[in-house]
N, C-alpha and C positions, 0 to 999 in steps of 0.2 A: 134727883138731877132733876135738874129745870128742861127743858128742849123750847126753842122757836115754835110762835103760833103760825107755821106755813108747810111748804110739800118741804123742805130741808131737815125741820120739825119733827113730820113724820114720819121719814125714812129715820130717821136714829130712832126714833121710840117706839118702832115693832121691835128690833132685834133685841131694844134695852128691857123691854117690857116679857121677850121669852129667855132672856136671865141671860145675853152676850154682854163680855166686859168691854165694852166700850174704850176704855183704858187701853187695852192690849193693839200693838201696829198690825194693819191688816194691808191686803194689796188692793189696791183695786182700779177698775177695769173704765175707759174711758174709749168712746169712741166719735164718728162723727158721720154724715154722707158727705157725697162729693161727688159733682156733676158728671164726672167722668174722669177715665185713670191717671189722663194727667194732672187735672185737680190732685185727687189721690195720692201721684206719687211727691206731689210739691208740700201737699200735709205733711206728709209721715218723711220728708227729709226735713221739716223744720222740726216734727218731734223729736228726730237725732237729735240735733243742737241741741234739746234742750234735757234732753238725757235720757229720753224714753226709746224700748221697742218697739216700734211698732208698726203693725200688718196689714194689709191689706185685702180688704175680704170686696172678691167679684161675684153678687148673686143673681148669675146667668137668668134665671128662671121671674127675678122681678121685672118686672115691665115700665116701673117707674122710673124714666134715667136719670131724675134730682135723689134717686136714695138706691140707687143699682149697687154705687161702689161707698163703701167704710173702711176708715182708719181706722 
């Protein structure tokens, strides 16, 4: 099996070399950071329109406001 010579290829190659069958469907998780709760809620609402079931996570211990909220 051939993989691209970039970060995507690295992500695919690692499980392949461990014997994972990459032809099988799998569930993937994506996340993004939001500057505040209002932005996180807007992102979540848009992802619902695309058929996803988002969660909003508030990392109160995170002192960096740019990465406190994730969707």
